[in-house]
C-alpha positions as CSV (number, residue, x, y, z in Angstrom):
1,M,0.0,0.0,0.0
2,A,1.4,3.4,-1.0
3,G,0.0,6.9,-1.6
4,L,-2.5,7.8,-4.3
5,T,0.3,9.1,-6.5
6,G,3.2,7.3,-4.8
7,G,3.3,8.4,-1.1
8,G,1.2,8.5,2.1
9,R,-2.0,6.6,2.7
10,G,-5.6,7.2,3.5
11,R,-8.9,5.5,4.3
12,Q,-12.4,6.0,3.0
13,G,-15.6,4.4,4.3
14,H,-18.4,3.2,2.1
15,A,-22.2,3.2,2.5
16,A,-24.4,0.2,2.0
17,V,-25.1,-0.4,-1.7
18,P,-26.9,-3.1,-3.7
19,T,-25.5,-6.6,-3.6
20,H,-23.7,-7.9,-6.7
21,R,-24.1,-11.7,-7.2
22,G,-23.8,-14.2,-10.0
23,C,-20.3,-13.3,-11.2
24,R,-18.3,-16.4,-10.3
25,P,-14.5,-16.2,-10.3
26,S,-12.7,-17.5,-13.4
27,V,-9.1,-17.9,-14.4
28,S,-9.8,-16.7,-17.9
29,G,-9.2,-13.0,-17.2
30,W,-6.9,-10.8,-15.1
31,V,-6.9,-11.3,-11.3
32,D,-6.1,-8.3,-9.1
33,S,-4.1,-10.0,-6.3
34,H,-4.0,-7.0,-4.1
35,C,-6.3,-4.0,-3.9
36,H,-8.0,-1.9,-1.2
37,A,-11.4,-1.5,-2.9
38,Q,-12.9,-0.7,0.5
39,F,-11.0,2.6,0.3
40,A,-12.5,3.6,-3.1
41,S,-13.8,7.1,-2.9
42,R,-16.8,6.4,-5.3
43,G,-17.8,3.2,-3.4
44,A,-16.4,-0.3,-3.2
45,D,-19.2,-2.1,-5.0
46,E,-19.0,0.4,-7.8
47,A,-15.3,-0.1,-8.2
48,I,-15.8,-3.9,-8.4
49,A,-18.5,-3.4,-11.0
50,R,-16.1,-1.3,-13.2
51,A,-13.4,-4.0,-12.7
52,R,-15.8,-6.7,-14.1
53,A,-16.5,-4.5,-17.1
54,A,-12.8,-4.1,-17.7
55,G,-12.2,-7.9,-17.8
56,V,-11.0,-8.5,-14.3
57,S,-12.2,-11.9,-13.2
58,W,-11.8,-11.6,-9.4
59,V,-9.9,-9.6,-6.8
60,V,-8.3,-9.9,-3.4
61,C,-9.3,-7.1,-1.1
62,V,-6.6,-6.5,1.5
63,G,-7.0,-5.4,5.1
64,T,-4.5,-3.2,6.8
65,D,-6.1,-3.0,10.3
66,L,-9.2,-4.3,12.0
67,A,-11.7,-1.8,10.5
68,S,-10.4,-2.2,6.9
69,S,-10.2,-6.0,7.3
70,E,-13.8,-6.0,8.4
71,A,-14.7,-3.9,5.4
72,A,-12.8,-6.3,3.1
73,V,-14.7,-9.3,4.6
74,Q,-18.0,-7.5,4.2
75,L,-17.3,-6.8,0.5
76,A,-16.3,-10.4,-0.1
77,S,-19.5,-11.5,1.5
78,R,-21.5,-9.4,-1.0
79,C,-19.5,-10.2,-4.1
80,D,-18.7,-13.6,-5.4
81,D,-15.7,-12.3,-7.3
82,V,-14.0,-10.7,-4.2
83,Y,-11.9,-12.5,-1.5
84,A,-10.5,-10.9,1.6
85,T,-7.3,-10.7,3.6
86,V,-7.1,-9.8,7.3
87,G,-4.0,-8.1,8.7
88,L,-2.2,-5.3,10.3
89,H,0.0,-3.1,8.1
90,P,3.4,-2.1,9.5
91,H,2.2,1.5,9.8
92,D,-0.3,0.3,12.3
93,A,1.8,-2.2,14.2
94,A,1.5,-0.2,17.4
95,R,-2.1,-1.2,17.5
96,L,-1.3,-4.9,17.7
97,D,-2.4,-5.5,21.3
98,D,-5.6,-3.7,20.9
99,E,-6.7,-5.4,17.7
100,W,-5.1,-8.8,17.7
101,A,-7.8,-10.9,19.2
102,A,-10.5,-9.6,16.8
103,L,-8.1,-9.9,13.8
104,T,-7.4,-13.6,14.6
105,E,-11.1,-14.4,14.8
106,L,-11.8,-12.5,11.6
107,A,-9.0,-14.4,9.8
108,R,-10.8,-17.7,10.4
109,L,-13.7,-16.8,8.2
110,P,-14.1,-18.8,5.0
111,R,-13.9,-15.8,2.6
112,V,-10.5,-14.9,4.0
113,V,-7.7,-16.3,1.9
114,A,-4.6,-14.6,3.4
115,V,-3.1,-12.9,6.4
116,G,-1.7,-9.5,5.8
117,E,-0.5,-7.2,4.6
118,T,2.3,-7.3,7.1
119,G,6.0,-6.8,7.2
120,F,8.2,-3.7,7.5
121,D,8.0,-0.1,6.2
122,L,11.2,1.7,7.1
123,H,10.5,4.5,4.7
124,Y,7.9,6.1,6.9
125,E,8.3,4.1,10.1
126,H,4.9,5.3,11.4
127,S,5.2,2.5,14.0
128,P,8.6,1.7,15.6
129,R,10.7,-0.9,13.9
130,A,10.6,-3.2,16.9
131,Q,6.8,-3.1,17.0
132,Q,6.7,-3.8,13.2
133,E,8.8,-6.9,13.8
134,V,6.6,-8.2,16.6
135,A,3.5,-7.7,14.4
136,F,5.1,-9.4,11.5
137,R,6.2,-12.4,13.5
138,R,2.7,-12.8,15.0
139,Q,1.1,-12.7,11.5
140,I,3.5,-15.1,10.0
141,Q,2.6,-17.6,12.8
142,L,-1.1,-16.9,12.2
143,A,-0.7,-17.8,8.5
144,H,1.0,-21.0,9.6
145,D,-1.7,-21.8,12.1
146,L,-4.6,-21.2,9.8
147,D,-3.0,-22.5,6.6
148,R,-3.6,-19.1,4.9
149,A,-1.4,-17.3,2.5
150,L,0.9,-14.5,3.8
151,V,0.9,-11.1,2.1
152,I,4.1,-9.1,2.7
153,H,4.7,-5.4,2.6
154,S,8.5,-4.6,2.5
155,R,9.7,-1.1,1.9
156,E,13.4,-0.2,2.4
157,A,13.6,-3.3,4.6
158,W,14.8,-6.3,2.6
159,D,17.4,-7.5,5.1
160,D,14.9,-7.4,8.0
161,T,12.1,-9.0,6.0
162,F,14.3,-11.9,4.8
163,R,15.8,-12.4,8.3
164,V,12.4,-12.6,10.0
165,L,11.0,-15.0,7.4
166,R,13.9,-17.3,7.7
167,E,13.6,-17.3,11.5
168,E,9.9,-17.9,11.6
169,G,9.6,-20.2,8.6
170,V,8.1,-19.1,5.3
171,P,4.4,-20.1,4.9
172,A,3.8,-22.4,1.9
173,A,1.9,-19.6,0.1
174,T,3.8,-16.3,0.6
175,V,3.5,-13.2,-1.6
176,F,5.8,-10.2,-1.8
177,H,3.2,-7.5,-2.8
178,C,4.0,-4.3,-4.8
179,F,7.5,-5.5,-5.5
180,T,10.0,-2.6,-5.6
181,G,13.3,-4.5,-5.8
182,G,15.4,-5.6,-8.7
183,P,16.7,-9.0,-9.9
184,S,18.8,-9.6,-6.8
185,E,15.9,-9.1,-4.4
186,A,13.6,-11.1,-6.6
187,A,16.1,-14.0,-6.6
188,L,16.2,-13.9,-2.8
189,A,12.4,-13.9,-2.5
190,L,12.1,-16.7,-5.0
191,G,14.8,-18.7,-3.1
192,L,12.5,-18.6,-0.1
193,G,9.7,-20.1,-2.2
194,A,7.7,-16.9,-2.4
195,C,5.6,-15.5,-5.2
196,I,6.1,-11.9,-6.4
197,S,3.4,-9.4,-7.3
198,F,3.9,-6.4,-9.5
199,S,1.9,-3.2,-9.2
200,G,1.6,-0.1,-11.4
201,I,5.2,0.8,-10.5
202,V,6.3,-1.6,-13.3
203,S,4.9,1.0,-15.7
204,F,6.8,3.9,-14.3
205,P,9.5,5.4,-16.5
206,N,12.1,5.3,-13.6
207,A,11.4,1.7,-12.6
208,A,13.9,-0.1,-14.8
209,E,15.1,-2.3,-11.9
210,V,11.6,-3.4,-11.1
211,R,11.1,-4.4,-14.8
212,A,14.4,-6.3,-14.7
213,G,13.2,-8.1,-11.6
214,A,9.9,-8.9,-13.3
215,A,11.7,-10.5,-16.2
216,I,13.3,-13.2,-14.1
217,V,10.2,-14.4,-12.2
218,P,9.0,-17.8,-13.3
219,A,5.4,-17.8,-14.6
220,D,4.1,-19.9,-11.7
221,R,5.4,-17.4,-9.1
222,L,4.1,-14.3,-10.9
223,L,1.2,-12.1,-9.7
224,V,-0.2,-8.7,-10.8
225,E,-2.0,-6.2,-8.7
226,T,-3.3,-2.6,-8.6
227,D,-2.7,-1.8,-4.9
228,S,-5.6,0.5,-5.6
229,P,-6.5,3.2,-4.7
230,Y,-2.7,3.9,-4.7
231,L,-0.1,3.8,-7.5
232,A,-2.2,4.3,-10.6
233,P,-0.3,2.9,-13.6
234,V,0.6,4.8,-16.8
235,P,-1.5,6.1,-18.5
236,H,-3.7,6.8,-15.5
237,R,-1.1,8.6,-13.3
238,G,-2.5,11.3,-11.1
239,R,-5.9,9.6,-10.8
240,E,-7.2,7.4,-8.0
241,N,-6.3,3.9,-8.9
242,E,-8.9,1.1,-9.1
243,P,-9.1,-2.6,-10.0
244,A,-10.4,-1.6,-13.5
245,Y,-6.9,-0.3,-14.3
246,L,-5.4,-3.8,-13.8
247,P,-5.2,-4.5,-17.6
248,A,-2.8,-1.5,-17.9
249,V,-0.6,-2.9,-15.2
250,G,-0.7,-6.3,-16.9
251,A,0.3,-4.7,-20.2
252,A,3.3,-3.1,-18.6
253,L,4.3,-6.4,-16.9
254,A,3.9,-8.3,-20.2
255,A,6.2,-5.7,-21.9
256,A,8.8,-6.1,-19.2
257,R,8.8,-9.8,-19.8
258,A,8.5,-9.6,-23.6
259,E,5.5,-11.9,-23.5
260,P,2.0,-11.5,-24.9
261,E,-0.6,-10.0,-22.5
262,A,-2.8,-13.1,-22.8
263,T,0.1,-15.3,-21.6
264,V,0.7,-13.1,-18.6
265,A,-3.0,-12.8,-17.8
266,A,-3.3,-16.6,-17.8
267,A,-0.2,-17.2,-15.8
268,T,-0.9,-14.7,-13.1
269,A,-4.5,-15.9,-12.8
270,A,-3.4,-19.4,-12.3
271,T,-0.8,-18.4,-9.7
272,A,-3.5,-16.4,-7.8
273,A,-5.9,-19.3,-7.8
274,R,-3.2,-21.6,-6.4
275,V,-1.8,-19.2,-3.9
276,F,-5.1,-18.0,-2.5
277,R,-7.0,-21.2,-3.3
278,A,-9.9,-18.9,-4.3
279,I,-11.5,-21.1,-7.0
280,R,-13.4,-23.3,-4.5
281,G,-17.0,-23.0,-5.5
282,S,-19.5,-23.4,-2.7
283,S,-16.8,-24.6,-0.3
284,S,-15.4,-21.0,-0.2
285,R,-18.6,-19.7,1.4
C-alpha cells in the first residue's frame, strides 16, 4: 500500500449499496491479487463493477487494520468475485495488542484467503521498527496456524524482511506484494519459495530495476495487482487507482517480460488461484 500518487496513505468508508451476485470467479481474465477496494472514494461495489466491465475476473481485497479488514470481509460476503485478507499493516503495528484478538477471529472466516498485509515499512516508520517486527512475526505464525497465504509489505527493509521470514519459517503460500526491488531481491524472494506481485510501479519510467526483476520471475510465481487506490499505472497517473486499471498494469508487466498480454494474464490468474485457493465453489462460502 502506498500513496495515491506514490506516497502517504488514507482510508475511506463506504455506504451500503446493492449486492452484486452471479459473477463467479474464473481464471480466464486478469486477477487483481492486491487491492484496497474498501477505500474507493466512489464506493467499493461500484469499483468492483467497473473492474468486471474491464475484464477483471476476481480480486483480493486486502485489510490493513481491524476496520479495513472487516470492510474487506463484508465486501467479499457481498461479491462472489471478491476475496479478503485480514492483517495489520506495518504502519499500524503499534495497535497490535488492541486489535489482535479480533483480527485472529476474523481471519478464520471462509472468505478470508490470506493474512496481511504485514512486514516492514522503514521509509515512513509510522510504528517503531521493533513493533513492526513483533506484528510481522505474529502474523507469520497466524498464517501457519490457519494455513492461509501470507501477504508481505516490504519497503526499504529487505534485510529485516528476509531475516524474520527465515527465523519464523516461510508459509507455503507467501506473496511479496507491490515489489520494488530488482533481480537480486527477486532472486532472494524466489529462493524462499515466495511469489512476487507487481503493481503499477512496473509501468513507471524510472522503474527499470523493477522491470528487470519482473523479467526473471517464473510464470508460476508471478502475480499482478493494482494496490488501488494507490499507484495508478501509466496512462492513469494522477488519478485514484482502481481494479479496473489492472489491464494497464498487466500490459506493462507483459512488456517487461517480452510476453503476450494473454500469456501473462493466464499465468498470473493461475498463480493467484493456487496461492489464494480462491476457486473453490461453494466450499469457499
